N, C-alpha and C positions, 0 to 999 in steps of 0.2 A: 537625831539618831545617835545611838551609842557608838563609840569608836571601834573600828575593826582592826586596829593596829596589832600586829603580831610581834612578839618579842624577837628582836634581831640582834641581841647582845652578842657581839663578836668575841667577848672574853669568856664566854661559857666554857666550862671544862667538865671532863667526865668525873663522876662521883668516885669516891675512894674505893668502893667495891669494884668498880670497873677498872680502876688502876691496878688493883690487886690481881684481877683476872688477866690483865694485860701482862703483868710481871710473871704470872704463872706461865703465860703462853710464851713469853721470851725463854724462860727456862726449859719449857717442853721443846721448843724449836731448837734450842742449843743441844738437847740430848738427841734429838732426831738427826741433826747435822753430824753428830759424832757417832751415829750408827744405830741409835735406838729408835727403829722405825715406829714401833708401837706408840711412841710419844707423840706422833703426828695426830693421833686421835684427839689428844688434848688441845692441840693447836686449832684443829677443825672446829671443835666444840666452842672454843673461846672466840674465834674470829668469824665463823661463817655468819652469824647473825649480823654482826657489824658490816661485813662486806656486802651482805644482801641489801642492807638499808642503803649503803653507799651507791651501789650499782643501780638500785631502783631510782634513786634520785638523779643519777646521771642519765639513765636510759628512758625513764618514764614507763618502764615495762616490768612489772613483777615477774612474768614468765621469762623474759630475756635475762633478767637479773639472776634468777635461779640458776639458769644455764650457765651463766658467766661465773657464778660462785663455784660451781663444780669444776669449770675450766681453770679458774684461778687456783683452787686448792690442788688440782692435779699438777699444774705448772710449779707450784711451790714445792710439792713432794718430789717432783722430778729434779728440781734444782736444790734440793736440801743440802747437797754436799758443798754448795757454793755459799751457803749461809754462814756468816761469821758468828760463832758463839760469843755472847756478851754484847752483841748489837740488839737494838729493839726490832722486834719482828713486825709491828704494826705498819711503820712506813714502808717497809719492803712489800708487805701484803697488799697495801693500797696501791702501790706502784705496779705490781703484777696485775691487780684487778683493773687498774686504769688501762693498761696495755691491752687486756682482753677486750675491754669495752671498745677501745679505739679500733681494734682489729675488726670487731663485729660491725662498727659503724662504717668502716671502709668497705667491708664486704657487702653491706647493704646499699653501697653506692650513695651514702649520705642522704638517705630518705629522711624526710621532715620527721621530727620527733613527735609521736603521737602518745599522749598520756592514756593509760588504761583506766577504766572507770574505778577500779579498786584503788588507784593511787590518788584520785581527786579528794581533796579534803582529808587526807590521811595525816600522818604524824607530824608533818612539818609545821603545823600552826597549833596555837594553844587549843586544847580540847575544851568544849563546854562541859561544865559539871552536870551530872545526871539531873540535879534539881534545877538547872537553868531553865528560864522560860523560853517560849518559842522564839522570841526575837533574838535572844542571846545566842541560841543555837544556829539560827539563820546567819547571824553576823559572823560567827566563827566559821561556818561552812563556806560562806562567800570569800572570807579572808584566806582561808586554806586554798581554795580553788584558785584565787588570784595568785597566790604564791607559787603554786604548781604551774600555772600557765606561764608566768614570767620566767620561772626556771627553764621551762621547755623552750621558750622563745629566745633566750639569750645564747651567746656563743658558748661552745664547750668549754673554752679556757676560763671564762668568768663562772660558769656553773660549777666546774671542778674546785676552783679556789674557794667559792662561797660555801659549798657543801663540806669540804674538808675542814674549813675553820669553824663554820657555824653549827653544823650538824654532827660532824665526827669529832669535834673537839681537839683537832690537832693544833700544835703551836704553828706559827708562821714558818719557823725554821724546818719543822717536820713536813709541812705542806709543800714547801719549796723543794725538799728532797724528793717527795713523791712525784712532783710535777716537773722536776728537772728545770726549775726556773729559779730566778733570783728571789730573795724575800721581798724586795721592792715591787717586783712584778706581781707576786702573789697578793701582796697588800692592795695594789692598785686594782687587780681584777676583781678581788672580793669586794672592794669599796664600790666599783661600778655596778656589780650585781646587787649589792645592798641598795644603792640609789635607785635602780630599776624597780626593785620590789617595793621600796618605800613609796615611790611615785605611784605605783598601782594601788597600794593600800590607801594612799591619800585620796585617790579618785573615789574609792568606796566611802570614805568618811565624808566626802562632799556631797553624797547622794542624799 
């Protein structure tokens, strides 16, 4: 059977176009912090999709993620006067989003994470090409579902570290800033998550 391995390259980084958008968001947030409230629209447009993807992967729920994006943006706007112009806005935005997610998790009394059907097999794994045959599509779908299940089953600390490094493209230093942890701790959590996912994918390959 063909390999179901999913690319888990921890060195992946955002493309230059995304970097440019992030820089524009930094400038817009700086203007907002200095009193230009209208500039926050640019911040929202640039960051909301990224925060939605991040929160979906943390929570496993697209509907909850959408609510948390709105809450995150509201908190960022309310705290705009505390943002330091010249600082990057992305780590701050992820930290606010993470706190919103943790608050929601505590409010739900730590209910088990349940993935919604729309998240299974979504963007986390390599997508099969339209011309791919049925077996390739099945392999890709099963691999994606295995990744999703493993993310859902691991601790929040490991999931956060892995998602920030692998999917959101943050550096270890930036992820450590978001999580309020040491760089060594972030590396260890991400590695542990990686090993859990790699083990699950290896089970698929052995079938």
